[in-house]
PASEBA-1860 file (N, C-alpha, C; in nm, 3 decimals):
! residues 288
1> MDSEKVEL> 2.248/0.218/2.229/2.237/0.357/2.185/2.144/0.433/2.279 ~ 2.190/0.541/2.332/2.112/0.623/2.425/1.993/0.683/2.352 ~ 1.871/0.663/2.404/1.751/0.711/2.336/1.751/0.863/2.322 ~ 1.820/0.935/2.411/1.822/1.081/2.401/1.899/1.128/2.278 ~ 1.984/1.044/2.224/2.064/1.082/2.108/1.991/1.053/1.976 ~ 1.878/0.987/1.983/1.800/0.955/1.864/1.666/1.026/1.874 ~ 1.641/1.117/1.781/1.522/1.201/1.785/1.412/1.144/1.696 ~ 1.291/1.140/1.748/1.174/1.098/1.672/1.105/1.221/1.614
9> RPILEADR> 1.081/1.220/1.483/1.016/1.333/1.418/0.916/1.283/1.315 ~ 0.813/1.363/1.285/0.728/1.331/1.171/0.804/1.353/1.042 ~ 0.765/1.281/0.937/0.819/1.305/0.804/0.734/1.414/0.740 ~ 0.790/1.533/0.731/0.721/1.646/0.669/0.759/1.653/0.521 ~ 0.694/1.744/0.450/0.719/1.752/0.306/0.867/1.773/0.276 ~ 0.933/1.857/0.355/1.075/1.884/0.332/1.165/1.764/0.361 ~ 1.111/1.663/0.433/1.191/1.546/0.469/1.174/1.430/0.371 ~ 1.079/1.442/0.278/1.045/1.326/0.194/1.163/1.278/0.110
17> GDAAAFLH> 1.242/1.373/0.057/1.356/1.333/-0.025/1.456/1.250/0.054 ~ 1.489/1.293/0.174/1.582/1.218/0.260/1.524/1.082/0.297 ~ 1.395/1.079/0.329/1.332/0.953/0.367/1.329/0.856/0.249 ~ 1.301/0.907/0.129/1.300/0.822/0.009/1.439/0.766/-0.018 ~ 1.541/0.849/-0.004/1.679/0.803/-0.026/1.717/0.695/0.076 ~ 1.674/0.713/0.202/1.703/0.614/0.306/1.635/0.480/0.273 ~ 1.508/0.483/0.232/1.436/0.359/0.200/1.497/0.290/0.079 ~ 1.542/0.368/-0.019/1.608/0.309/-0.136/1.737/0.239/-0.095
25> ECLNDRVS> 1.815/0.304/-0.012/1.946/0.251/0.024/1.937/0.137/0.124 ~ 1.842/0.146/0.217/1.845/0.056/0.332/1.733/-0.048/0.333 ~ 1.626/-0.027/0.257/1.516/-0.123/0.259/1.507/-0.202/0.129 ~ 1.502/-0.132/0.014/1.490/-0.202/-0.114/1.547/-0.114/-0.224 ~ 1.667/-0.148/-0.269/1.730/-0.065/-0.372/1.680/-0.095/-0.512 ~ 1.594/-0.198/-0.527/1.527/-0.218/-0.657/1.422/-0.111/-0.683 ~ 1.375/-0.050/-0.576/1.279/0.060/-0.587/1.358/0.190/-0.590 ~ 1.339/0.270/-0.696/1.416/0.393/-0.711/1.375/0.496/-0.607
33> VADWMRLL> 1.461/0.595/-0.588/1.427/0.705/-0.498/1.299/0.775/-0.545 ~ 1.285/0.792/-0.677/1.164/0.855/-0.732/1.039/0.775/-0.698 ~ 1.050/0.642/-0.703/0.934/0.559/-0.670/0.902/0.564/-0.521 ~ 1.006/0.570/-0.437/0.980/0.587/-0.294/0.913/0.723/-0.269 ~ 0.950/0.823/-0.344/0.886/0.954/-0.331/0.737/0.946/-0.364 ~ 0.702/0.863/-0.461/0.560/0.848/-0.496/0.481/0.787/-0.381 ~ 0.547/0.699/-0.305/0.481/0.644/-0.186/0.454/0.753/-0.084 ~ 0.550/0.842/-0.067/0.540/0.947/0.034/0.454/1.064/-0.012
41> SPPWAVEA> 0.420/1.068/-0.141/0.338/1.178/-0.196/0.228/1.119/-0.283 ~ 0.127/1.053/-0.225/0.024/0.986/-0.306/-0.055/1.085/-0.390 ~ -0.114/1.039/-0.502/-0.180/1.130/-0.595/-0.320/1.174/-0.556 ~ -0.381/1.112/-0.455/-0.517/1.150/-0.418/-0.514/1.263/-0.315 ~ -0.624/1.336/-0.310/-0.635/1.449/-0.218/-0.666/1.397/-0.077 ~ -0.586/1.438/0.019/-0.611/1.401/0.158/-0.536/1.499/0.247 ~ -0.597/1.531/0.360/-0.530/1.614/0.459/-0.452/1.524/0.554 ~ -0.320/1.542/0.554/-0.234/1.460/0.640/-0.123/1.547/0.695
49> SNSGFQLR> -0.095/1.531/0.822/0.006/1.615/0.885/0.147/1.561/0.867 ~ 0.160/1.439/0.812/0.292/1.379/0.793/0.284/1.269/0.688 ~ 0.398/1.216/0.652/0.407/1.098/0.564/0.462/0.979/0.640 ~ 0.441/0.980/0.772/0.496/0.879/0.859/0.590/0.944/0.959 ~ 0.679/0.864/1.016/0.771/0.913/1.118/0.913/0.864/1.089 ~ 1.009/0.937/1.142/1.150/0.908/1.119/1.227/0.915/1.250 ~ 1.338/0.844/1.253/1.435/0.855/1.362/1.560/0.920/1.305 ~ 1.613/1.019/1.376/1.735/1.087/1.332/1.839/1.086/1.444
57> AGDRIVGV> 1.960/1.053/1.406/2.076/1.066/1.494/2.161/1.177/1.437 ~ 2.151/1.294/1.496/2.212/1.412/1.437/2.138/1.448/1.309 ~ 2.210/1.464/1.198/2.148/1.497/1.070/2.118/1.373/0.987 ~ 2.142/1.256/1.042/2.131/1.132/0.965/2.004/1.055/1.002 ~ 1.928/1.012/0.901/1.813/0.926/0.925/1.862/0.785/0.958 ~ 1.808/0.728/1.066/1.845/0.592/1.103/1.724/0.500/1.108 ~ 1.605/0.554/1.082/1.485/0.473/1.079/1.369/0.549/1.018 ~ 1.282/0.476/0.947/1.165/0.535/0.884/1.048/0.438/0.896
65> YAAVYSER> 0.932/0.491/0.930/0.806/0.417/0.913/0.716/0.504/0.829 ~ 0.707/0.473/0.700/0.627/0.552/0.607/0.480/0.515/0.621 ~ 0.394/0.615/0.609/0.250/0.595/0.620/0.180/0.660/0.501 ~ 0.070/0.598/0.459/-0.013/0.650/0.351/-0.152/0.675/0.408 ~ -0.202/0.797/0.392/-0.329/0.837/0.450/-0.437/0.849/0.343 ~ -0.561/0.827/0.385/-0.675/0.845/0.295/-0.801/0.864/0.376 ~ -0.905/0.910/0.308/-1.040/0.916/0.365/-1.130/0.827/0.282 ~ -1.205/0.740/0.348/-1.293/0.645/0.278/-1.433/0.654/0.335
73> EIDGERLR> -1.531/0.632/0.251/-1.669/0.623/0.299/-1.703/0.477/0.316 ~ -1.731/0.438/0.440/-1.763/0.300/0.474/-1.902/0.298/0.538 ~ -1.995/0.227/0.473/-2.132/0.217/0.524/-2.190/0.355/0.555 ~ -2.164/0.449/0.465/-2.221/0.582/0.477/-2.147/0.676/0.572 ~ -2.038/0.628/0.633/-1.962/0.711/0.727/-1.825/0.741/0.670 ~ -1.784/0.868/0.680/-1.654/0.909/0.630/-1.549/0.882/0.737 ~ -1.451/0.798/0.703/-1.349/0.757/0.800/-1.210/0.786/0.747 ~ -1.118/0.808/0.840/-0.979/0.834/0.804/-0.897/0.706/0.825
81> FCNLAAFC> -0.813/0.676/0.726/-0.731/0.556/0.732/-0.583/0.593/0.730 ~ -0.506/0.516/0.803/-0.361/0.525/0.800/-0.308/0.387/0.763 ~ -0.242/0.380/0.650/-0.183/0.255/0.602/-0.034/0.254/0.635 ~ 0.008/0.153/0.711/0.150/0.137/0.745/0.221/0.078/0.625 ~ 0.309/0.157/0.562/0.351/0.123/0.426/0.493/0.069/0.414 ~ 0.587/0.118/0.493/0.726/0.073/0.480/0.800/0.102/0.610 ~ 0.867/-0.001/0.665/0.928/0.007/0.798/1.073/-0.036/0.787 ~ 1.165/0.050/0.825/1.306/0.015/0.819/1.383/0.093/0.925
89> VLDDHRAH> 1.459/0.021/1.007/1.545/0.083/1.108/1.682/0.018/1.098 ~ 1.788/0.098/1.100/1.924/0.044/1.094/1.951/-0.045/1.215 ~ 2.032/-0.148/1.193/2.056/-0.247/1.298/2.103/-0.185/1.429 ~ 2.189/-0.086/1.422/2.245/-0.026/1.543/2.141/0.053/1.623 ~ 2.023/0.074/1.563/1.921/0.154/1.629/1.789/0.079/1.644 ~ 1.795/-0.054/1.633/1.673/-0.135/1.641/1.599/-0.116/1.772 ~ 1.671/-0.079/1.877/1.606/-0.059/2.007/1.502/0.051/2.002 ~ 1.508/0.137/1.901/1.414/0.248/1.889/1.297/0.219/1.793
97> SFRLLRAI> 1.293/0.098/1.738/1.189/0.064/1.640/1.049/0.086/1.696 ~ 1.032/0.046/1.821/0.898/0.054/1.880/0.851/0.199/1.892 ~ 0.943/0.292/1.902/0.905/0.434/1.909/0.833/0.477/1.781 ~ 0.880/0.429/1.667/0.815/0.462/1.540/0.673/0.407/1.535 ~ 0.657/0.282/1.575/0.525/0.220/1.572/0.429/0.290/1.667 ~ 0.475/0.322/1.787/0.389/0.391/1.883/0.348/0.529/1.832 ~ 0.441/0.597/1.762/0.409/0.730/1.710/0.298/0.723/1.606 ~ 0.306/0.626/1.515/0.202/0.613/1.412/0.070/0.572/1.474
105> LGQQGFEF> 0.073/0.468/1.558/-0.052/0.418/1.615/-0.108/0.510/1.722 ~ -0.027/0.600/1.771/-0.075/0.696/1.871/-0.157/0.808/1.812 ~ -0.164/0.818/1.681/-0.245/0.921/1.616/-0.393/0.886/1.632 ~ -0.469/0.983/1.677/-0.610/0.959/1.708/-0.698/0.975/1.584 ~ -0.807/0.898/1.581/-0.908/0.916/1.478/-0.883/0.842/1.350 ~ -0.794/0.741/1.353/-0.762/0.666/1.231/-0.797/0.518/1.247 ~ -0.833/0.457/1.135/-0.837/0.312/1.122/-0.705/0.273/1.055 ~ -0.647/0.159/1.094/-0.512/0.126/1.049/-0.511/-0.002/0.965
113> TDLSPSGN> -0.429/-0.001/0.861/-0.405/-0.121/0.783/-0.255/-0.141/0.766 ~ -0.216/-0.266/0.751/-0.078/-0.302/0.717/-0.090/-0.418/0.618 ~ -0.068/-0.388/0.490/-0.102/-0.482/0.383/0.018/-0.557/0.327 ~ 0.137/-0.527/0.376/0.255/-0.604/0.334/0.353/-0.620/0.449 ~ 0.305/-0.662/0.568/0.397/-0.681/0.680/0.490/-0.799/0.653 ~ 0.612/-0.790/0.701/0.707/-0.898/0.676/0.779/-0.933/0.806 ~ 0.832/-1.054/0.808/0.915/-1.098/0.920/0.847/-1.082/1.054 ~ 0.918/-1.018/1.147/0.869/-1.004/1.283/0.759/-0.900/1.297
121> VVALNERM> 0.731/-0.824/1.189/0.630/-0.719/1.198/0.492/-0.779/1.224 ~ 0.465/-0.898/1.169/0.333/-0.960/1.189/0.307/-0.983/1.337 ~ 0.402/-1.044/1.406/0.385/-1.069/1.549/0.379/-0.939/1.628 ~ 0.460/-0.840/1.587/0.457/-0.710/1.654/0.320/-0.644/1.638 ~ 0.266/-0.650/1.517/0.132/-0.594/1.493/0.027/-0.662/1.580 ~ 0.036/-0.793/1.591/-0.062/-0.865/1.672/-0.055/-0.820/1.818 ~ 0.063/-0.793/1.867/0.078/-0.741/2.004/0.011/-0.604/2.018 ~ 0.004/-0.529/1.907/-0.054/-0.395/1.909/-0.202/-0.396/1.871
129> GFERLDSR> -0.264/-0.512/1.866/-0.408/-0.519/1.845/-0.454/-0.537/1.702 ~ -0.360/-0.563/1.611/-0.399/-0.588/1.472/-0.456/-0.728/1.458 ~ -0.549/-0.741/1.362/-0.605/-0.870/1.325/-0.560/-0.906/1.184 ~ -0.552/-1.035/1.158/-0.521/-1.081/1.024/-0.647/-1.083/0.938 ~ -0.634/-1.032/0.817/-0.741/-1.048/0.720/-0.736/-1.190/0.664 ~ -0.851/-1.235/0.615/-0.856/-1.365/0.548/-0.791/-1.350/0.412 ~ -0.664/-1.388/0.401/-0.591/-1.370/0.276/-0.574/-1.501/0.200 ~ -0.664/-1.597/0.224/-0.657/-1.721/0.148/-0.657/-1.689/-0.002
137> TTLAVNIP> -0.564/-1.750/-0.073/-0.537/-1.711/-0.211/-0.535/-1.833/-0.302 ~ -0.598/-1.819/-0.416/-0.592/-1.921/-0.521/-0.494/-1.874/-0.628 ~ -0.397/-1.958/-0.660/-0.307/-1.931/-0.772/-0.373/-1.986/-0.897 ~ -0.427/-1.896/-0.980/-0.505/-1.935/-1.097/-0.427/-1.903/-1.224 ~ -0.410/-2.003/-1.309/-0.338/-1.985/-1.434/-0.424/-1.900/-1.529 ~ -0.361/-1.804/-1.595/-0.429/-1.722/-1.695/-0.407/-1.786/-1.832 ~ -0.516/-1.826/-1.897/-0.506/-1.893/-2.026/-0.590/-1.818/-2.129 ~ -0.554/-1.828/-2.257/-0.632/-1.759/-2.361/-0.776/-1.811/-2.364
145> AVGARGVS> -0.869/-1.721/-2.395/-1.010/-1.757/-2.402/-1.076/-1.682/-2.517 ~ -1.178/-1.743/-2.571/-1.255/-1.681/-2.679/-1.355/-1.583/-2.620 ~ -1.375/-1.470/-2.684/-1.467/-1.369/-2.636/-1.612/-1.414/-2.639 ~ -1.687/-1.373/-2.536/-1.830/-1.401/-2.530/-1.907/-1.288/-2.597 ~ -2.014/-1.322/-2.667/-2.093/-1.221/-2.735/-2.155/-1.124/-2.634 ~ -2.145/-0.995/-2.667/-2.207/-0.893/-2.583/-2.127/-0.851/-2.463 ~ -2.003/-0.903/-2.448/-1.917/-0.866/-2.336/-1.790/-0.802/-2.391 ~ -1.757/-0.683/-2.338/-1.636/-0.615/-2.382/-1.547/-0.585/-2.262
153> LSGDPTVL> -1.416/-0.582/-2.287/-1.317/-0.550/-2.184/-1.232/-0.434/-2.232 ~ -1.196/-0.345/-2.139/-1.113/-0.233/-2.178/-1.037/-0.178/-2.059 ~ -0.914/-0.137/-2.086/-0.836/-0.061/-1.989/-0.813/0.080/-2.036 ~ -0.885/0.121/-2.140/-0.871/0.255/-2.196/-0.925/0.359/-2.099 ~ -0.846/0.461/-2.065/-0.894/0.562/-1.971/-1.024/0.629/-2.014 ~ -1.044/0.649/-2.145/-1.167/0.711/-2.193/-1.287/0.623/-2.163 ~ -1.272/0.494/-2.185/-1.381/0.399/-2.156/-1.406/0.391/-2.007 ~ -1.300/0.386/-1.929/-1.316/0.380/-1.783/-1.390/0.502/-1.731
161> RATLTGAD> -1.352/0.620/-1.777/-1.418/0.742/-1.730/-1.566/0.745/-1.770 ~ -1.596/0.694/-1.888/-1.734/0.698/-1.938/-1.822/0.592/-1.873 ~ -1.761/0.487/-1.819/-1.839/0.372/-1.770/-1.859/0.374/-1.619 ~ -1.755/0.406/-1.545/-1.762/0.394/-1.399/-1.850/0.503/-1.339 ~ -1.919/0.467/-1.233/-2.009/0.561/-1.165/-1.985/0.557/-1.014 ~ -2.033/0.659/-0.946/-2.033/0.661/-0.800/-1.896/0.641/-0.740 ~ -1.890/0.551/-0.641/-1.765/0.527/-0.568/-1.657/0.472/-0.660 ~ -1.696/0.391/-0.760/-1.597/0.336/-0.851/-1.531/0.446/-0.933
169> AAIYRDHR> -1.609/0.544/-0.977/-1.552/0.657/-1.052/-1.454/0.735/-0.966 ~ -1.488/0.754/-0.839/-1.398/0.826/-0.748/-1.269/0.747/-0.725 ~ -1.281/0.616/-0.710/-1.163/0.532/-0.692/-1.072/0.540/-0.814 ~ -1.131/0.538/-0.933/-1.050/0.549/-1.054/-0.978/0.684/-1.060 ~ -1.050/0.792/-1.030/-0.987/0.924/-1.034/-0.870/0.931/-0.936 ~ -0.887/0.872/-0.819/-0.782/0.877/-0.717/-0.661/0.793/-0.756 ~ -0.683/0.685/-0.832/-0.576/0.589/-0.857/-0.527/0.586/-1.001 ~ -0.580/0.670/-1.089/-0.536/0.663/-1.229/-0.389/0.699/-1.243
177> DAAAARHL> -0.335/0.777/-1.149/-0.193/0.813/-1.153/-0.111/0.738/-1.049 ~ -0.170/0.638/-0.986/-0.096/0.555/-0.891/-0.013/0.454/-0.970 ~ 0.117/0.453/-0.947/0.210/0.385/-1.037/0.185/0.235/-1.050 ~ 0.138/0.169/-0.946/0.124/0.024/-0.950/-0.019/-0.022/-0.979 ~ -0.114/0.069/-0.981/-0.254/0.032/-1.002/-0.286/0.022/-1.150 ~ -0.341/-0.091/-1.190/-0.387/-0.112/-1.328/-0.537/-0.132/-1.325 ~ -0.603/-0.088/-1.431/-0.749/-0.080/-1.428/-0.810/-0.152/-1.548 ~ -0.920/-0.221/-1.522/-0.991/-0.294/-1.627/-1.140/-0.286/-1.600
185> VVVSGDEY> -1.218/-0.260/-1.706/-1.363/-0.259/-1.693/-1.420/-0.363/-1.789 ~ -1.516/-0.439/-1.738/-1.589/-0.538/-1.816/-1.732/-0.486/-1.832 ~ -1.782/-0.482/-1.954/-1.915/-0.426/-1.979/-2.002/-0.530/-2.050 ~ -2.124/-0.545/-2.001/-2.224/-0.629/-2.066/-2.359/-0.562/-2.049 ~ -2.414/-0.512/-2.160/-2.541/-0.440/-2.151/-2.529/-0.319/-2.062 ~ -2.616/-0.310/-1.962/-2.614/-0.197/-1.868/-2.527/-0.224/-1.746 ~ -2.463/-0.339/-1.741/-2.381/-0.376/-1.624/-2.233/-0.357/-1.655 ~ -2.157/-0.329/-1.548/-2.012/-0.331/-1.562/-1.951/-0.395/-1.438
193> AYLVFRKD> -1.830/-0.445/-1.455/-1.746/-0.489/-1.344/-1.614/-0.415/-1.356 ~ -1.562/-0.375/-1.244/-1.440/-0.293/-1.241/-1.336/-0.365/-1.158 ~ -1.217/-0.386/-1.217/-1.109/-0.454/-1.148/-0.986/-0.365/-1.142 ~ -0.934/-0.345/-1.020/-0.805/-0.281/-1.000/-0.707/-0.391/-0.959 ~ -0.594/-0.400/-1.028/-0.497/-0.504/-0.998/-0.356/-0.448/-1.012 ~ -0.260/-0.525/-0.963/-0.119/-0.488/-0.971/-0.039/-0.605/-1.027 ~ 0.078/-0.576/-1.079/0.171/-0.680/-1.121/0.263/-0.712/-1.004 ~ 0.270/-0.839/-0.968/0.353/-0.882/-0.856/0.458/-0.979/-0.904
201> RRKRIPVF> 0.562/-0.993/-0.822/0.665/-1.090/-0.849/0.670/-1.192/-0.736 ~ 0.698/-1.314/-0.773/0.725/-1.419/-0.677/0.854/-1.487/-0.720 ~ 0.945/-1.507/-0.627/1.078/-1.560/-0.656/1.142/-1.481/-0.770 ~ 1.123/-1.348/-0.764/1.184/-1.252/-0.856/1.127/-1.261/-0.998 ~ 1.016/-1.329/-1.015/0.955/-1.341/-1.148/0.828/-1.255/-1.150 ~ 0.826/-1.145/-1.228/0.712/-1.051/-1.225/0.602/-1.086/-1.324 ~ 0.535/-1.198/-1.302/0.434/-1.244/-1.399/0.300/-1.275/-1.333 ~ 0.274/-1.214/-1.217/0.152/-1.245/-1.142/0.064/-1.122/-1.129
209> ATPLYAGG> -0.065/-1.140/-1.149/-0.164/-1.035/-1.126/-0.223/-1.053/-0.986 ~ -0.230/-0.942/-0.911/-0.292/-0.945/-0.779/-0.409/-0.848/-0.778 ~ -0.534/-0.898/-0.771/-0.649/-0.808/-0.760/-0.647/-0.732/-0.628 ~ -0.672/-0.601/-0.636/-0.674/-0.514/-0.519/-0.814/-0.468/-0.483 ~ -0.902/-0.464/-0.584/-1.037/-0.413/-0.563/-1.126/-0.463/-0.676 ~ -1.249/-0.500/-0.643/-1.349/-0.538/-0.743/-1.474/-0.456/-0.719 ~ -1.514/-0.377/-0.820/-1.632/-0.294/-0.809/-1.736/-0.333/-0.912 ~ -1.850/-0.266/-0.907/-1.957/-0.299/-1.000/-2.015/-0.436/-0.969
217> SRELLQSA> -2.045/-0.513/-1.072/-2.109/-0.643/-1.057/-2.004/-0.753/-1.042 ~ -1.999/-0.814/-0.926/-1.908/-0.926/-0.908/-1.958/-1.049/-0.985 ~ -2.090/-1.059/-1.003/-2.145/-1.170/-1.081/-2.095/-1.162/-1.225 ~ -2.094/-1.041/-1.282/-2.041/-1.025/-1.417/-1.892/-1.054/-1.421 ~ -1.818/-1.008/-1.320/-1.675/-1.036/-1.316/-1.649/-1.186/-1.312 ~ -1.728/-1.259/-1.235/-1.708/-1.404/-1.226/-1.741/-1.472/-1.359 ~ -1.853/-1.436/-1.419/-1.892/-1.501/-1.545/-1.793/-1.468/-1.658 ~ -1.734/-1.349/-1.650/-1.640/-1.307/-1.755/-1.496/-1.338/-1.719
225> WPRVASHL> -1.471/-1.409/-1.609/-1.334/-1.428/-1.564/-1.244/-1.495/-1.669 ~ -1.290/-1.595/-1.743/-1.201/-1.649/-1.847/-1.151/-1.542/-1.943 ~ -1.237/-1.447/-1.980/-1.194/-1.336/-2.066/-1.098/-1.244/-1.991 ~ -1.126/-1.218/-1.865/-1.039/-1.132/-1.785/-0.900/-1.195/-1.774 ~ -0.895/-1.325/-1.741/-0.768/-1.395/-1.729/-0.692/-1.392/-1.861 ~ -0.764/-1.409/-1.971/-0.701/-1.402/-2.103/-0.643/-1.264/-2.129 ~ -0.717/-1.160/-2.090/-0.670/-1.022/-2.105/-0.543/-1.000/-2.023 ~ -0.541/-1.050/-1.899/-0.423/-1.033/-1.814/-0.301/-1.100/-1.876
233> LLRHGLLA> -0.323/-1.213/-1.942/-0.213/-1.284/-2.006/-0.166/-1.213/-2.133 ~ -0.261/-1.185/-2.223/-0.223/-1.138/-2.356/-0.189/-0.989/-2.360 ~ -0.253/-0.907/-2.276/-0.229/-0.762/-2.278/-0.121/-0.721/-2.177 ~ -0.109/-0.796/-2.068/-0.016/-0.754/-1.962/0.097/-0.854/-1.938 ~ 0.094/-0.968/-2.006/0.200/-1.066/-1.989/0.202/-1.133/-1.854 ~ 0.087/-1.141/-1.789/0.077/-1.199/-1.655/0.029/-1.343/-1.666 ~ 0.111/-1.435/-1.624/0.084/-1.577/-1.647/-0.017/-1.637/-1.550 ~ -0.033/-1.574/-1.434/-0.124/-1.629/-1.332/-0.178/-1.516/-1.246
241> TLAEERIL> -0.286/-1.545/-1.176/-0.348/-1.449/-1.085/-0.343/-1.501/-0.943 ~ -0.299/-1.414/-0.851/-0.302/-1.445/-0.708/-0.436/-1.392/-0.655 ~ -0.537/-1.477/-0.660/-0.676/-1.435/-0.642/-0.725/-1.463/-0.501 ~ -0.759/-1.357/-0.428/-0.822/-1.372/-0.298/-0.974/-1.367/-0.315 ~ -1.041/-1.470/-0.268/-1.187/-1.474/-0.278/-1.250/-1.358/-0.203 ~ -1.185/-1.313/-0.097/-1.238/-1.201/-0.019/-1.247/-1.074/-0.102 ~ -1.153/-1.057/-0.196/-1.153/-0.939/-0.281/-1.242/-0.960/-0.404 ~ -1.227/-1.073/-0.473/-1.302/-1.096/-0.596/-1.448/-1.133/-0.571
249> GFAPRAGR> -1.473/-1.202/-0.461/-1.607/-1.254/-0.436/-1.624/-1.396/-0.485 ~ -1.520/-1.454/-0.542/-1.523/-1.592/-0.593/-1.379/-1.639/-0.608 ~ -1.362/-1.770/-0.626/-1.230/-1.828/-0.652/-1.228/-1.880/-0.795 ~ -1.136/-1.834/-0.878/-1.128/-1.886/-1.015/-1.112/-2.038/-1.015 ~ -1.170/-2.100/-1.116/-1.169/-2.247/-1.119/-1.032/-2.304/-1.152 ~ -0.963/-2.241/-1.246/-0.836/-2.297/-1.295/-0.722/-2.259/-1.201 ~ -0.724/-2.316/-1.079/-0.620/-2.279/-0.986/-0.611/-2.373/-0.868 ~ -0.516/-2.343/-0.781/-0.497/-2.421/-0.658/-0.468/-2.326/-0.544
257> PLVSPRAK> -0.509/-2.360/-0.423/-0.484/-2.271/-0.309/-0.336/-2.265/-0.272 ~ -0.290/-2.145/-0.237/-0.154/-2.131/-0.185/-0.147/-2.186/-0.043 ~ -0.037/-2.249/-0.013/-0.019/-2.306/0.121/0.003/-2.195/0.224 ~ 0.083/-2.095/0.189/0.117/-1.989/0.284/0.099/-1.852/0.218 ~ -0.024/-1.804/0.206/-0.043/-1.671/0.148/0.014/-1.563/0.240 ~ 0.051/-1.451/0.182/0.113/-1.344/0.259/0.011/-1.276/0.351 ~ 0.057/-1.240/0.468/-0.031/-1.180/0.568/-0.071/-1.039/0.529 ~ -0.194/-1.003/0.562/-0.244/-0.866/0.553/-0.324/-0.840/0.680
265> MFRSKIVS> -0.314/-0.717/0.736/-0.367/-0.694/0.869/-0.437/-0.559/0.880 ~ -0.523/-0.548/0.982/-0.589/-0.421/1.009/-0.618/-0.408/1.157 ~ -0.642/-0.283/1.200/-0.682/-0.257/1.338/-0.789/-0.150/1.337 ~ -0.907/-0.186/1.383/-1.019/-0.092/1.387/-1.127/-0.145/1.480 ~ -1.191/-0.053/1.553/-1.308/-0.088/1.633/-1.437/-0.055/1.559 ~ -1.424/0.004/1.439/-1.541/0.049/1.364/-1.561/-0.032/1.238 ~ -1.453/-0.058/1.166/-1.460/-0.119/1.033/-1.441/-0.270/1.045 ~ -1.524/-0.345/0.974/-1.511/-0.490/0.971/-1.413/-0.532/0.862
273> AASIDYLY> -1.365/-0.653/0.873/-1.271/-0.704/0.773/-1.333/-0.703/0.633 ~ -1.462/-0.725/0.624/-1.528/-0.730/0.494/-1.519/-0.598/0.419 ~ -1.497/-0.488/0.489/-1.492/-0.356/0.426/-1.351/-0.313/0.388 ~ -1.252/-0.397/0.416/-1.113/-0.361/0.387/-1.074/-0.412/0.249 ~ -1.031/-0.321/0.162/-0.970/-0.361/0.035/-0.824/-0.316/0.039 ~ -0.759/-0.317/-0.078/-0.616/-0.289/-0.079/-0.582/-0.160/-0.154 ~ -0.681/-0.072/-0.165/-0.660/0.058/-0.228/-0.594/0.154/-0.131 ~ -0.554/0.272/-0.182/-0.497/0.379/-0.099/-0.383/0.326/-0.012
281> SELTLMEW> -0.293/0.252/-0.075/-0.184/0.186/-0.001/-0.061/0.173/-0.089 ~ 0.045/0.120/-0.030/0.167/0.097/-0.106/0.144/-0.002/-0.219 ~ 0.041/-0.086/-0.208/0.013/-0.184/-0.314/-0.032/-0.116/-0.443 ~ -0.088/0.003/-0.432/-0.128/0.076/-0.552/-0.021/0.177/-0.596 ~ 0.070/0.211/-0.507/0.164/0.319/-0.535/0.301/0.273/-0.584 ~ 0.337/0.149/-0.558/0.474/0.103/-0.586/0.477/-0.037/-0.642 ~ 0.565/-0.058/-0.739/0.600/-0.193/-0.782/0.737/-0.226/-0.725 ~ 0.755/-0.351/-0.682/0.886/-0.389/-0.629/0.918/-0.534/-0.666
END
């Protein structure tokens, strides 16, 4: 295919509907067009000039690389992030795939994450300077547990708003309308622990909890984990947790390490791996 016949363009607001329809039809039809639109229109406030980039042959989309943008405060510095969220190019136009990646990564002033790369994308990212995050994961069974005195758990929005402070409160405000983000607060005395998690599927079975962010006291979260696991089972129907120690700060006891955890990647000269969580991304915006 002659490259002059395939035009590279940013995905602007007027293009989101077409891009969502393309991703539904060509990447994952289990995700509705409306849900793809939520990826392209995140609920948090951010200044972004596009929702990623597209390839067009005439009036027809033949490739999309969707991006999710955010601003985060890391070690007291306000930084802009670009999350590479969904990549799909029709087979007849695969020769132009690299144009999409170069367009996204060519944007100046961003730190980049790719939290669900698949197939050949991992190797392609590594060629472009991405590093793998430590995604070692414990598959921990969620079992019923008796409540500990003086410890309460809640996913009630009223309780969350009244309890969370500082950066955690801002994260909740930004993600309370994110379709895949679920929220839980653990309270003991003057301390709280805040967990953001998603429901994941493995082998088409949607019974796994994946922690995306842990705020507040990680010590409290660890001590209360049997209660948290019980809550995930009884309130959300999640039989097990895909727990990354890097996110939680500990590995649940009732579990075993996964042999091949899924890759997660980032590229930055400023931000360390320890500062990367899974918020402000497709992991909070979409279930699949």
